[in-house]
N, C-alpha and C positions, 0 to 999 in steps of 0.2 A: 543597487547602483551598478551600472554597466561599466566596462573598461574605459569607454570614451569619457564618461562623467568623472571617473576617478583621475584620469589623466588631466582633464581640464582643471579639476580642483587642485591637483598637485602643482600644476603650472601656475595657478593663481597664488598659491602659498609661496612658491619660489619667488614670484614677482614681488609679493608683499614683503618678504624677508629682505630682498635686495633693496627695495625702496626704503625700508626701515634703516638698514645699515648705511645707506647713502645719507639719509637724514641725520642719523647719529654722527656720522663722520663730519658732515657740514657743521653741526652744532659743536662738535669737539674742536674743530678748527676755529670756530668763532670764539669759543670760551678760551682757547689757548691764546688767541690774539688779544683778548680783553685787557690783560695786565700790561702788555707791551703798548697797546694803543693808549691806554689810560696814562701810562708814564710819558708817552710821546707828547700828549697835550698838557701834562702837568708841568708847572702850575698855570692855571688860567685865571687865578684871582689871588689877592694878597694872602700871605702866610702869617700866622701869629706865632711868636716865640715867647712862651710863658716863662717868667722868672719868679722863683719862690721867695724873693727878697725885695726890699724897697729899692727904689731908684738911687743910684749913686754908690752902691756897694760894689764889691769885687766881682760877684757873679753877674750883676747887672751890667757892669762895665764891659765884661767879656762878651756878653750877649750882644751889646751894641757894636762891638768891633765887627761881629758877623753881620748883624742886621743892616749896617751901613754899606756893606760891600757885596752881600749875596744878591741883591737885586740886579746888579750888573751881570751876574752869571745866570741867574734863574729867570730874569725878565719880569719879575713881580716884586712888589714891595714886601718887606719883612718887618712886621710891627712887633716891637717888644711890649709885652703886657705884664706888669708887675702884680703878683698875687702873693703878698707877704704873709707869713705866719706859719707856726708849727715847724720851724726849721725846714721850710720848703715843701712840707707835705700837703698843704692846702693846694698849692699849685700842682703838685704831683697827682692829687686826686682828680683835679679838673682835667688834666691832660690824659690821664689813664682812661677816663670815661668819654673822651672826645671821639668823634668819628675817626676811624683809622684811614684817613684819606690823604695824609701828608700836609694838611692845612693847619694843624695844631701841633706844635713841637714844644719841647721843654729844654731849657738849659739847666741840666742837673749838675750836682756836685757831690763830692765824697760824703758830705754830711747826710745825704739821703740814705746812704748805705748804713751809716752808723745809727741813725735814728731808728731804722727798722730793727736793728739788733737790740737796742736799748729799750724799745717799746714794741715788742713783737705783736701786740694786739692790733696795731695799725693795719688796716686792710690792704693798703697799697704795698706791694713788694717791688722794689726797684729792679729785681732780676727777672720777674715774670710778668709784671703789669705793663711793661714797655718793650719796644723793639729798639735795640741800640742803633744809632745812626752814625755818629762820628765822635771820636775823641777830639778835643779842641785845644785845651790849655792845661797847664799845671801852674800852681801859685806857690813859688818857693817860700819856705819858712826859715827863720833864722833864730838861733839861740844867742841871746844877748845877756850881758852882765854889767854890773857896775865896774867902773874903772879900777877899783881896788881888789877885784876878784882875783884869786891866785892863778887862775888858768887863762892862757891866751890862745891855745890851740885845741883842736878836738882831743888829741891824745892827753893833754894836760887836764882837760875837763873830765875825761873818763877817770883818770887817776885820782883827781881830787874828790870826785863823787864816791868812788869806791873806798878811798882811804878814810873818809869822814862820813859814814852813814848817819843820816838824820840831822846833820849840821845845816843843810841848806833846804830852801824851798824854791819852787818854780811857779811862775804865774802863767796862766793861759786865759783865753777868752771864754772858758766855760767847760763844765764836765761833758765829756763825750765829743769834744771837738777834735779835729785832726791834730791840732796843736797839743792837746792833752794826751791823746792816745799815742801820738808820735813820741812824746817824752816818756810815756809809760813803756813804750817799746825799748827806748834807750835804757831805762832802769832795768827792765827784764833782761836785756842783752848783757848788761854789765854786772848784774847782781847788786846794784846799788839801791839805797833807800833815800828818796828825796820827797819832801812833803809838797803836795799839790795845793795851790792857792787859786781857786777859780774866780775869775772876774766876770762881771756882767758886760761882756764885750771887751774889745782890745784898747779902747781909747786911753785908759788910765794905766795900762801896763808899763809902757815906756816911761812916763813921768815917775812912776813908783820905782822902777829899776834905777833911773837916774838919781832919784832922791834917796835911795838906799832902803826903802820900805820892804822890798823883796829883792833877793840877790840875783835871781835868774828869771828871764822872761822868754817866752816863745811867741814870736810875732812875725808878721809878714816881713819878707826880706827888704821890701821897699821902706817900711817904717824903721826897721833896724838900721839900715845903711844911712838913712838921712841923719839920724842922731849920732851914729858912729863917726861919720865924716865931720860932724860938728864937734867931735871930741867929748860928747856928753856921756857916752857909754861905750862898751867894747863889744864888737861883733866877733863871737868866738867860733861859731860853726854854722854852716848851712845844713839843713836836714835832708836835702835832696842832692843827687849826684850831678845833675846837669849844670853846666857853666852858666853863671848869671852875670850879664853885663853890669858893670859898676860895682861888682863885689869880687874883683879879681884877687884881692888879698885875703879873702875869707875862705878857708878850706872846708870841704864837706866832712860830715861826720864819718863818711865811708873811709876816710883816710885812717881813722883809728878803729872803725868797726866795718870791715869789708862787707859790702852788699847792703849796708843801711841806706835806705832811700824812702823818704816820706815827704809827700807834698799833696795838698788838696788837688783833686782832679776835677776838671770841668768838661762836660760832654753833652751832646745832643741826643735826646730820646724822642721817639714817636709812640703813639698808642700801639699796644700789641695788636697784631693783625694788619698793620699797614703793609701794603704790597712791597715785595722785595725790589721791584723795579723803581718804585718811587723812593724808597730808602736809599738805594744805590745812587740815584740821581742827586738827592740832597747831599749825600756824603761826598760825592765827587765835587760838588759845588763848594762845600766847606774846604776841601783840600785845595781847590783852585784859589780860594781866598787866602788861606793860611800860607800858601806858597809865595805870596806877594811881599815885596819889601815894605809896602805900606802897612800890611797887617803885622809884620815883625816890629816895625817902629811903634805902632799903636799898642801892641801887647807889652813891649818893654816899658812904655810910658805908664802902663797900669800895673807893672810889677809881675807880669805873667810871662810864661814861656809857651810858645806854640808846641803842641803835642798831638798832631793829627793821628788818628787811628781809624781804620775802616771798621765796618760793623762787626765782622767776626772777631777781630782783635779786641775791639772795645768790649764785646760780650765776655771774652776771656779775662780781660783786665778787671772788669767789674766783679766777676766771680772770685778772682784771686784776691782782690782787695777786700772784699767782704769776708772771705775766709781768714785773712790776716787780722782784720779788726775783731772778728769773733774770738780768735785765740787770745788776743790781748785783753778784751773785755772779760772773758772767762777766767783767764789766769790771774789777772790783777783784781778781779772781783769788783768791777766798775758797775755802778748802777746809775740810772738816770736821776737827776735832781728831783726831789719830791717823792721818790719811790719808797 
């Protein structure tokens, strides 16, 4: 090969490399724009918001506060789809396996975190199977007693339980609920011994506390205040620290136990792999809705408090809450019913 041929070949190679680099650069720019472009046109069809409980319950009601108001922000209908069963895990499985495109979301709750801890063989993991989108609400809980119970304040309740180990029992809506684990946290914090009486749901707890069948109940603040205002039972303490309208005379347990703060958390999740731009767009829309007076009024009517958290904060909150429940389950040796 003579020098002229070598020079020609070398020139062709340089030209090919330059063309290849230009093509790769154009492709890179296109790929880089894909997520942003996708998010710009999202959503272009209705979004389904899956709820793991039947219509009419607390999680369903919270989901409908959002679904009724998000269309005005996102420009598309948000349809609530109820898939009840297995403490929300049937719905969780459906959403985790859905396309990660922002069109299938889940209204999750603290029960999901606890269920995975009590039943580790469940394939769905709330911390890894989903992408956190937005914290939305918390549902305040209340400790109620019969009117003849010796304690009227959080401090008096703590003293009474510590002074008389084993004398009292407390009712909740079931083993492994936030109500149950929250009271177990109270027991652990105070070193007291109180017998747990699990009910099949909350409907009979208040009547049994009123009737004296069980001295202490852990119920939603809404249910507790309704009967306390009627004079049928005593509202002794809120389990969370946030102020609750309509319960101004009920002190939080944190007054007697600094830092104590327990309330079921409600939040939005998307399938793992959903693009960040879409997650951020949904999260911002949720914040816009929750910031409105109408959402505040609707939440108060359902006995919930607005508690927006952006994706990164929600991820941390869920990890911290899971670790807290794991400690209580382990320390108090709690096992799932039927185990």
